[in-house]
C-alpha positions in Angstrom: -4.7 36.8 -24.7 -5.0 34.1 -22.9 -4.5 35.0 -18.7 -1.0 33.5 -17.6 -3.2 31.9 -14.3 -5.2 30.2 -16.5 -5.5 26.0 -15.4 -3.3 24.0 -17.2 -5.3 21.2 -18.8 -5.1 18.1 -16.8 -3.1 15.9 -17.2 -4.1 11.9 -17.8 -2.9 8.9 -18.6 -5.0 8.5 -21.8 -3.5 12.4 -22.9 0.0 11.9 -21.7 1.1 8.3 -21.7 -1.3 7.8 -24.7 1.8 5.5 -26.3 2.9 4.2 -23.0 0.5 1.2 -21.8 3.7 -0.6 -20.7 5.1 2.1 -18.5 1.6 2.9 -17.2 1.1 -0.7 -16.4 4.2 -0.9 -14.9 3.3 1.6 -12.2 0.4 0.0 -11.3 2.2 -3.0 -10.9 4.5 -1.6 -8.2 1.4 0.4 -6.5 -0.1 -3.1 -5.9 3.5 -4.5 -4.7 3.5 -1.6 -2.2 -0.2 -2.0 -0.4 0.9 -5.8 -0.5 4.2 -5.4 1.6 2.1 -2.3 3.3 0.0 -5.3 3.9 2.7 -7.1 5.8 3.5 -4.6 7.9 0.6 -3.4 9.3 -0.1 -7.4 10.0 3.4 -7.8 11.4 2.7 -4.5 13.7 -0.9 -6.5 14.7 1.3 -9.7 16.1 3.7 -6.8 17.7 0.5 -5.0 19.5 -0.9 -8.4 20.8 2.5 -9.7 22.2 3.2 -6.6 24.0 0.2 -6.5 25.2 0.3 -10.3 26.4 4.1 -9.2 28.0 2.1 -6.0 29.9 -0.2 -8.5 31.3 2.5 -10.8 32.4 4.1 -7.7 34.3 0.9 -6.7 36.0 0.2 -10.1 37.4 3.5 -10.2 38.8 2.8 -7.1 40.6 2.2 -7.9 44.5 -0.9 -7.4 45.6 -1.1 -7.5 49.4 2.3 -6.4 50.5 3.2 -4.6 54.4 3.5 -1.2 52.6 1.7 2.1 53.4 -1.3 4.0 51.7 0.9 6.0 49.3 3.1 3.3 47.7 0.2 0.6 47.8 -1.3 3.8 45.7 2.0 3.4 43.6 1.6 -0.1 42.8 -1.8 0.0 42.0 -1.1 2.6 39.4 1.3 1.2 37.7 -0.2 -2.0 37.7 -3.3 -0.8 36.3 -1.0 1.5 33.9 0.0 -1.7 32.2 -3.4 -3.9 32.4 -4.3 -0.3 30.1 -1.6 -0.2 28.2 -2.1 -4.0 27.4 -5.8 -3.0 26.1 -4.4 -0.4 24.2 -1.9 -2.2 22.9 -4.8 -4.8 21.7 -7.4 -2.1 20.7 -4.7 -0.8 18.3 -4.2 -3.9 17.2 -8.0 -4.5 16.6 -8.5 -1.6 14.9 -5.6 -1.9 12.4 -7.3 -5.4 11.6 -10.7 -4.5 11.1 -10.3 -1.4 9.5 -6.8 -1.5 7.4 -5.9 -4.9 7.0 -9.3 -5.6 5.8 -9.6 -2.8 3.5 -6.3 -3.3 2.1 -6.9 -6.9 1.6 -9.9 -6.2 -0.5 -8.2 -3.3 -2.3 -5.5 -6.0 -3.2 -7.4 -8.9 -4.5 -9.6 -6.4 -6.7 -6.8 -4.6 -8.3 -5.1 -8.1 -9.1 -8.4 -9.1 -10.5 -9.3 -6.3 -12.2 -5.9 -5.7 -13.7 -5.7 -8.9 -14.8 -8.3 -8.5 -16.8 -7.0 -5.0 -18.2 -4.0 -6.0 -18.8 -5.1 -9.2 -21.3 -7.6 -6.6 -23.5 -4.8 -4.1 -23.6 -2.3 -6.3 -24.8 -5.4 -7.7 -27.2 -5.6 -4.5 -28.6 -2.0 -3.6 -29.2 -1.6 -7.2 -31.1 -4.5 -6.0 -33.8 -3.0 -2.8 -34.1 0.7 -4.1 -34.9 -1.4 -6.4 -37.5 -2.8 -3.4 -39.0 0.4 -1.6 -39.4 3.0 -4.9 -40.7 -0.7 -5.1 -43.2 -0.3 -2.2 -44.1 3.3 -2.1 -44.8 3.5 -5.1 -46.6 1.1 -3.9 -49.3 2.7 -0.6 -49.2 6.0 -2.4 -50.1 4.6 -4.5 -52.2 2.9 -1.3 -54.2 6.3 0.4 -54.5 8.1 -2.8 -56.0 5.2 -3.7 -58.6 5.2 0.4 -59.3 9.3 0.4 -59.5 9.1 -2.6 -61.9 6.3 -1.5 -63.8 7.7 1.4 -64.8 11.2 0.1 -65.3 9.7 -2.6 -67.9 7.6 0.2 -69.7 10.5 1.8 -70.9 12.4 -0.7 -71.8 9.5 -1.2 -74.0 9.4 2.4 -75.4 13.0 1.7 -76.0 13.0 -1.5 -77.9 12.3 0.7 -80.8 14.6 -1.1 -83.3 14.5 -4.5 -81.6 12.9 -7.7 -83.2 9.0 -7.6 -83.1 9.1 -10.9 -80.7 11.0 -9.3 -78.5 9.2 -5.7 -78.5 5.9 -7.7 -78.2 7.2 -9.9 -75.3 8.3 -6.6 -73.4 4.6 -4.9 -74.3 2.8 -8.2 -72.6 5.4 -8.2 -69.6 4.9 -3.9 -68.8 1.3 -4.9 -69.4 1.2 -7.6 -66.8 3.3 -5.6 -64.3 1.0 -2.4 -64.6 -2.2 -5.0 -64.1 -0.4 -5.8 -60.9 0.6 -2.6 -59.9 -3.1 -1.5 -60.3 -3.5 -4.7 -58.0 -1.6 -3.4 -55.1 -2.7 -0.1 -55.7 -5.9 -0.7 -54.7 -4.4 -3.5 -51.9 -2.3 -0.9 -50.5 -5.6 1.2 -50.4 -7.6 -1.0 -48.7 -4.8 -1.3 -46.1 -4.5 2.2 -46.1 -8.3 2.3 -44.7 -8.0 -0.4 -42.7 -5.1 1.3 -40.7 -6.8 4.3 -40.6 -10.1 2.4 -39.0 -8.0 0.5 -36.7 -5.9 3.2 -35.4 -9.2 5.1 -34.9 -10.6 1.7 -33.0 -7.7 1.4 -31.2 -7.4 4.9 -30.3 -11.0 4.4 -28.8 -10.4 1.4 -27.3 -6.7 2.4 -25.5 -8.4 5.8 -23.7 -10.9 3.7 -22.2 -8.0 0.9 -21.5 -5.9 4.0 -19.5 -8.5 5.4 -18.2 -9.8 2.3 -16.3 -5.8 2.3 -14.9 -6.3 6.0 -13.9 -8.7 5.1 -12.2 -7.7 1.8 -10.5 -4.7 4.1 -9.4 -6.3 6.9 -7.8 -8.4 4.6 -6.3 -5.3 2.3 -5.2 -3.8 5.6 -3.6 -6.6 6.6 -2.0 -7.1 3.6 -0.3 -3.3 3.7 0.9 -4.1 7.7 2.3 -6.9 6.1 4.1 -5.1 3.1 5.2 -2.1 5.3 6.7 -4.3 8.3 7.7 -6.7 5.4 10.1 -3.5 4.1 11.3 -2.5 7.7 12.4 -6.1 8.0 14.0 -5.2 4.9 16.2 -1.9 5.7 17.0 -3.0 9.2 18.4 -5.4 7.8 20.5 -3.3 5.1 21.4 -0.5 7.8 22.6 -3.2 10.3 24.3 -4.8 7.6 26.3 -1.2 6.3 27.5 -0.6 9.9 28.3 -3.5 9.8 30.4 -2.8 7.1 32.2 1.1 7.4 32.9 0.2 11.2 34.2 -2.3 9.2 36.5 0.9 6.8 37.8 3.3 9.6 38.2 0.7 11.3 40.7 0.6 7.9 42.4 4.7 8.1 42.1 5.7 11.4 43.5 2.8 11.1 46.1 5.1 8.3 47.9 5.7 10.1 51.4 8.3 8.2 53.4 8.1 9.7 56.6 3.9 9.0 56.4 5.2 5.7 55.2 7.0 4.9 58.6 4.2 6.8 60.5 1.6 4.7 58.8 3.1 2.0 59.5 3.9 2.9 63.6 0.0 3.6 64.0 -0.7 0.2 62.6 1.9 -2.4 64.8 2.8 0.4 67.3 2.0 -1.4 71.4 1.2 1.8 72.9 3.0 0.4 76.1 5.6 2.7 77.2 9.1 1.7 77.6 10.4 0.0 80.8 11.9 2.0 83.4 15.2 0.7 85.2 14.6 -2.1 87.5 15.8 -2.0 91.4 17.3 -4.9 93.2 14.4 -7.0 95.2 14.2 -8.6 98.6 14.0 -12.5 97.4 10.4 -12.9 99.3 8.9 -10.5 96.7 10.6 -12.6 94.0 9.4 -15.8 95.5 5.7 -13.7 95.3 6.4 -12.7 91.9 7.5 -15.7 90.5 3.9 -18.2 92.0 2.4 -14.6 90.4 3.7 -15.6 86.7 
């Protein structure tokens, strides 16, 4: 008794889709088109990241560097500018990673996939055409054999039933029956040869299509694995991008939270205050004192 948890037989194209060559080819072609579409998406993503990087660089360039503000505001503005620069750098690194590790890999896969598939499909179509030729030849030989046997049998029965017919008619029927029996023997031999050719062709066809379907399955598995690897690499790059952006954002948040309006006011006062005391109330002066003050001034 077999174990209930025995491993199921491996399911493959050659065992489960041995008669589904066109169906398998449609699946393989559909997978290639998916990779082509994803390749276009990745190129667009690269362009978006490059555009975003250029925009962040422009924003960073607009941030004022020389302003009449205190240290906490200057630090916050510097953090904001640095964050924009770092975002630009991270976006460019993401675009480069997509270009170098994802786009190139997908391009090579799609190119090789298309070239190899074209050859495999051509072979498969050729093998099917040859097999169909064997089937058609066999069917023609089989029908010809059946027809000649049926006609020979009917003629023999007529000849046997012509005992009371005139001798010339009996002779004519006998000659015809003999001729049709010979034709039936020839048709039988041709039918036997066609059947042997059909069976040999089927064995050859099974071997050929096993090779073809194995190759298609290998292509499809590699294509799916390549697609998985591309997505995995994209996730790695995006994770790194998000972590770096979060790190820079945390620094910027810290700089913003450190802005102290009171400290800014005090710092500005310390920077520009003259240190002089405010003037007291003025008293009425005699005119000679005013004259002396004017001359001195």
